[in-house]
N, CA and C atoms as an extended XYZ file, in Angstrom:
267
Properties=species:S:1:pos:R:3:atomname:S:1:resname:S:1:resid:I:1 pbc="F F F"
N        71.662       15.754      114.075 N   MET     1
C        71.674       14.322      113.989 CA  MET     1
C        70.774       13.755      115.095 C   MET     1
N        69.856       12.926      114.731 N   ALA     2
C        68.928       12.332      115.686 CA  ALA     2
C        69.602       11.186      116.435 C   ALA     2
N        69.265       11.064      117.716 N   ARG     3
C        69.778        9.968      118.538 CA  ARG     3
C        68.890        8.743      118.383 C   ARG     3
N        69.513        7.597      118.349 N   ALA     4
C        68.743        6.350      118.319 CA  ALA     4
C        68.205        6.089      119.723 C   ALA     4
N        66.978        5.661      119.806 N   ARG     5
C        66.378        5.327      121.100 CA  ARG     5
C        66.724        3.896      121.470 C   ARG     5
N        67.015        3.682      122.736 N   LEU     6
C        67.312        2.339      123.220 CA  LEU     6
C        66.019        1.581      123.474 C   LEU     6
N        66.011        0.332      123.123 N   GLY     7
C        64.874       -0.520      123.419 CA  GLY     7
C        64.956       -1.040      124.847 C   GLY     7
N        63.889       -1.639      125.295 N   VAL     8
C        63.824       -2.176      126.652 CA  VAL     8
C        64.918       -3.223      126.877 C   VAL     8
N        65.124       -4.100      125.913 N   LYS     9
C        66.160       -5.134      126.060 CA  LYS     9
C        67.546       -4.518      126.185 C   LYS     9
N        67.816       -3.469      125.398 N   ASP    10
C        69.122       -2.797      125.477 CA  ASP    10
C        69.309       -2.148      126.850 C   ASP    10
N        68.258       -1.497      127.331 N   MET    11
C        68.342       -0.857      128.649 CA  MET    11
C        68.564       -1.911      129.730 C   MET    11
N        67.902       -3.048      129.603 N   GLY    12
C        68.093       -4.134      130.565 CA  GLY    12
C        69.515       -4.658      130.568 C   GLY    12
N        70.107       -4.799      129.397 N   ARG    13
C        71.507       -5.263      129.296 CA  ARG    13
C        72.462       -4.242      129.929 C   ARG    13
N        72.210       -2.968      129.664 N   ILE    14
C        73.058       -1.915      130.243 CA  ILE    14
C        72.929       -1.914      131.761 C   ILE    14
N        71.705       -1.994      132.264 N   ALA    15
C        71.488       -2.022      133.715 CA  ALA    15
C        72.171       -3.239      134.327 C   ALA    15
N        72.083       -4.380      133.648 N   GLY    16
C        72.730       -5.594      134.141 CA  GLY    16
C        74.231       -5.436      134.253 C   GLY    16
N        74.844       -4.793      133.283 N   ARG    17
C        76.298       -4.557      133.329 CA  ARG    17
C        76.670       -3.652      134.503 C   ARG    17
N        75.862       -2.638      134.727 N   ILE    18
C        76.123       -1.718      135.853 CA  ILE    18
C        76.034       -2.480      137.167 C   ILE    18
N        74.995       -3.282      137.328 N   VAL    19
C        74.831       -4.069      138.554 CA  VAL    19
C        75.989       -5.035      138.723 C   VAL    19
N        76.381       -5.721      137.669 N   ASP    20
C        77.495       -6.672      137.747 CA  ASP    20
C        78.768       -5.998      138.241 C   ASP    20
N        79.009       -4.770      137.807 N   LYS    21
C        80.217       -4.051      138.236 CA  LYS    21
C        80.102       -3.550      139.671 C   LYS    21
N        78.902       -3.133      140.103 N   ALA    22
C        78.730       -2.498      141.413 CA  ALA    22
C        78.484       -3.477      142.549 C   ALA    22
N        77.904       -4.623      142.274 N   ILE    23
C        77.423       -5.500      143.339 CA  ILE    23
C        78.536       -5.978      144.275 C   ILE    23
N        79.732       -6.145      143.782 N   GLY    24
C        80.842       -6.581      144.621 CA  GLY    24
C        81.232       -5.568      145.687 C   GLY    24
N        80.900       -4.301      145.481 N   GLY    25
C        81.255       -3.258      146.440 CA  GLY    25
C        80.180       -2.965      147.474 C   GLY    25
N        79.082       -3.693      147.435 N   ILE    26
C        77.978       -3.458      148.377 CA  ILE    26
C        78.143       -4.364      149.584 C   ILE    26
N        78.093       -3.781      150.765 N   ASP    27
C        78.200       -4.546      152.005 CA  ASP    27
C        76.784       -4.871      152.494 C   ASP    27
N        76.308       -6.053      152.195 N   PHE    28
C        74.948       -6.462      152.557 CA  PHE    28
C        74.816       -6.814      154.033 C   PHE    28
N        75.922       -6.817      154.773 N   SER    29
C        75.852       -7.140      156.200 CA  SER    29
C        75.440       -5.941      157.042 C   SER    29
N        75.471       -4.743      156.479 N   VAL    30
C        75.121       -3.539      157.228 CA  VAL    30
C        73.617       -3.532      157.478 C   VAL    30
N        73.235       -3.508      158.722 N   ARG    31
C        71.827       -3.533      159.097 CA  ARG    31
C        71.594       -2.589      160.269 C   ARG    31
N        70.433       -2.003      160.319 N   VAL    32
C        70.006       -1.236      161.480 CA  VAL    32
C        69.068       -2.154      162.249 C   VAL    32
N        69.461       -2.499      163.453 N   THR    33
C        68.650       -3.420      164.257 CA  THR    33
C        67.450       -2.689      164.850 C   THR    33
N        66.483       -3.465      165.307 N   GLY    34
C        65.324       -2.879      165.980 CA  GLY    34
C        65.739       -2.091      167.209 C   GLY    34
N        66.731       -2.607      167.930 N   ALA    35
C        67.222       -1.917      169.131 CA  ALA    35
C        67.852       -0.575      168.769 C   ALA    35
N        68.613       -0.552      167.673 N   ASP    36
C        69.233        0.700      167.247 CA  ASP    36
C        68.159        1.705      166.804 C   ASP    36
N        67.162        1.220      166.087 N   PHE    37
C        66.057        2.084      165.661 CA  PHE    37
C        65.364        2.698      166.881 C   PHE    37
N        65.080        1.884      167.895 N   GLN    38
C        64.439        2.390      169.116 CA  GLN    38
C        65.336        3.395      169.832 C   GLN    38
N        66.654        3.123      169.856 N   ARG    39
C        67.592        4.061      170.492 CA  ARG    39
C        67.556        5.404      169.787 C   ARG    39
N        67.485        5.405      168.455 N   ARG    40
C        67.426        6.656      167.702 CA  ARG    40
C        66.145        7.425      168.017 C   ARG    40
N        65.006        6.717      168.068 N   TRP    41
C        63.737        7.367      168.418 CA  TRP    41
C        63.835        7.986      169.810 C   TRP    41
N        64.359        7.217      170.789 N   ARG    42
C        64.477        7.745      172.159 CA  ARG    42
C        65.381        8.978      172.202 C   ARG    42
N        66.452        8.959      171.430 N   THR    43
C        67.358       10.111      171.385 CA  THR    43
C        66.618       11.359      170.923 C   THR    43
N        65.842       11.215      169.867 N   VAL    44
C        65.078       12.355      169.339 CA  VAL    44
C        64.018       12.786      170.345 C   VAL    44
N        63.263       11.841      170.889 N   GLN    45
C        62.193       12.185      171.812 CA  GLN    45
C        62.728       12.798      173.108 C   GLN    45
N        63.863       12.342      173.579 N   THR    46
C        64.482       12.932      174.768 CA  THR    46
C        64.866       14.383      174.502 C   THR    46
N        65.472       14.637      173.347 N   ALA    47
C        65.849       16.015      172.989 CA  ALA    47
C        64.605       16.891      172.857 C   ALA    47
N        63.524       16.333      172.293 N   MET    48
C        62.284       17.099      172.163 CA  MET    48
C        61.735       17.470      173.540 C   MET    48
N        61.716       16.501      174.461 N   LYS    49
C        61.208       16.757      175.817 CA  LYS    49
C        62.036       17.832      176.513 C   LYS    49
N        63.360       17.751      176.367 N   GLU    50
C        64.248       18.735      176.998 CA  GLU    50
C        63.979       20.140      176.493 C   GLU    50
N        63.575       20.274      175.252 N   LYS    51
C        63.307       21.591      174.667 CA  LYS    51
C        61.835       21.997      174.775 C   LYS    51
N        61.002       21.084      175.292 N   GLY    52
C        59.588       21.388      175.458 CA  GLY    52
C        58.769       21.269      174.178 C   GLY    52
N        59.253       20.498      173.210 N   TYR    53
C        58.537       20.310      171.942 CA  TYR    53
C        57.582       19.124      172.037 C   TYR    53
N        56.385       19.279      171.509 N   ASP    54
C        55.424       18.181      171.433 CA  ASP    54
C        55.476       17.477      170.086 C   ASP    54
N        55.963       18.192      169.069 N   LEU    55
C        55.972       17.678      167.716 CA  LEU    55
C        57.206       18.211      166.992 C   LEU    55
N        57.817       17.369      166.186 N   ALA    56
C        58.984       17.790      165.409 CA  ALA    56
C        58.777       17.408      163.949 C   ALA    56
N        59.425       18.138      163.087 N   TYR    57
C        59.369       17.895      161.645 CA  TYR    57
C        60.744       17.423      161.195 C   TYR    57
N        60.798       16.278      160.531 N   ALA    58
C        62.060       15.760      160.004 CA  ALA    58
C        61.892       15.552      158.503 C   ALA    58
N        62.937       15.869      157.749 N   CYS    59
C        62.821       15.722      156.302 CA  CYS    59
C        64.123       15.192      155.715 C   CYS    59
N        64.063       14.894      154.441 N   GLY    60
C        65.240       14.406      153.740 CA  GLY    60
C        64.947       14.279      152.262 C   GLY    60
N        65.965       13.901      151.520 N   SER    61
C        65.814       13.692      150.079 CA  SER    61
C        66.984       12.855      149.594 C   SER    61
N        67.004       12.583      148.304 N   GLU    62
C        68.108       11.815      147.752 CA  GLU    62
C        69.419       12.599      147.812 C   GLU    62
N        69.342       13.910      147.992 N   VAL    63
C        70.533       14.749      148.073 CA  VAL    63
C        70.930       14.998      149.527 C   VAL    63
N        69.946       15.131      150.391 N   ASP    64
C        70.152       15.476      151.798 CA  ASP    64
C        69.928       14.239      152.659 C   ASP    64
N        70.989       13.611      153.105 N   ARG    65
C        70.873       12.357      153.861 CA  ARG    65
C        70.756       12.587      155.369 C   ARG    65
N        70.102       13.623      155.777 N   SER    66
C        69.980       13.904      157.202 CA  SER    66
C        68.617       13.478      157.723 C   SER    66
N        68.287       13.903      158.903 N   ASP    67
C        66.990       13.724      159.549 CA  ASP    67
C        66.398       12.323      159.417 C   ASP    67
N        65.497       12.135      158.482 N   VAL    68
C        64.749       10.887      158.361 CA  VAL    68
C        65.666        9.716      158.030 C   VAL    68
N        66.628        9.913      157.160 N   ALA    69
C        67.544        8.825      156.804 CA  ALA    69
C        68.285        8.331      158.047 C   ALA    69
N        68.738        9.250      158.902 N   TRP    70
C        69.416        8.845      160.138 CA  TRP    70
C        68.435        8.163      161.078 C   TRP    70
N        67.286        8.748      161.272 N   LEU    71
C        66.311        8.214      162.213 CA  LEU    71
C        65.875        6.807      161.828 C   LEU    71
N        65.594        6.607      160.578 N   ALA    72
C        65.117        5.299      160.112 CA  ALA    72
C        66.259        4.331      159.815 C   ALA    72
N        67.471        4.870      159.686 N   GLY    73
C        68.589        4.011      159.315 CA  GLY    73
C        68.441        3.505      157.896 C   GLY    73
N        67.828        4.323      157.062 N   PHE    74
C        67.503        3.903      155.708 CA  PHE    74
C        67.772        5.050      154.755 C   PHE    74
N        68.436        4.753      153.686 N   TYR    75
C        68.670        5.756      152.647 CA  TYR    75
C        68.291        5.148      151.311 C   TYR    75
N        67.371        5.769      150.619 N   ASP    76
C        66.922        5.283      149.318 CA  ASP    76
C        67.147        6.399      148.302 C   ASP    76
N        68.149        6.252      147.439 N   PRO    77
C        68.452        7.332      146.497 CA  PRO    77
C        67.385        7.554      145.427 C   PRO    77
N        66.381        6.695      145.362 N   ILE    78
C        65.336        6.856      144.356 CA  ILE    78
C        64.207        7.753      144.870 C   ILE    78
N        64.037        7.805      146.165 N   VAL    79
C        62.931        8.553      146.767 CA  VAL    79
C        63.156       10.052      146.607 C   VAL    79
N        62.113       10.743      146.241 N   GLU    80
C        62.180       12.203      146.154 CA  GLU    80
C        62.131       12.789      147.564 C   GLU    80
N        61.862       14.056      147.660 N   ARG    81
C        61.767       14.736      148.955 CA  ARG    81
C        60.718       14.064      149.827 C   ARG    81
N        61.001       13.872      151.108 N   TYR    82
C        60.061       13.239      152.024 CA  TYR    82
C        60.173       13.879      153.393 C   TYR    82
N        59.141       13.689      154.215 N   ALA    83
C        59.122       14.273      155.553 CA  ALA    83
C        58.221       13.446      156.454 C   ALA    83
N        58.409       13.647      157.750 N   VAL    84
C        57.575       12.975      158.745 CA  VAL    84
C        57.433       13.889      159.959 C   VAL    84
N        56.271       13.838      160.599 N   LEU    85
C        56.065       14.547      161.845 CA  LEU    85
C        56.308       13.555      162.979 C   LEU    85
N        57.115       13.942      163.952 N   LEU    86
C        57.499       13.053      165.043 CA  LEU    86
C        56.845       13.508      166.342 C   LEU    86
N        56.025       12.665      166.943 N   PRO    87
C        55.429       13.022      168.243 CA  PRO    87
C        56.423       12.802      169.378 C   PRO    87
N        56.255       13.521      170.450 N   VAL    88
C        57.166       13.378      171.576 CA  VAL    88
C        56.970       12.036      172.291 C   VAL    88
N        55.815       11.445      172.151 N   SER    89
C        55.588       10.113      172.746 CA  SER    89
C        54.767        9.247      171.817 C   SER    89
């Protein structure tokens, strides 16, 4: 039995229903301040200096919320695998 394909309007209506149900549970007040971001960078750079590292590799993905997500204070479940090289200064 063949499945019927959804049209763009149908997909939009479905997405709208999902958003309507989920939006009440989102806390939009949660923010990472510039000061907190700088504190996170200093924490990483201090640890790098203590270990004698000049460069570090940080990575993350929609499944692995470590490294970059913590450092940036940002988690985007749509983004695929990502990485950044972090200088000691």
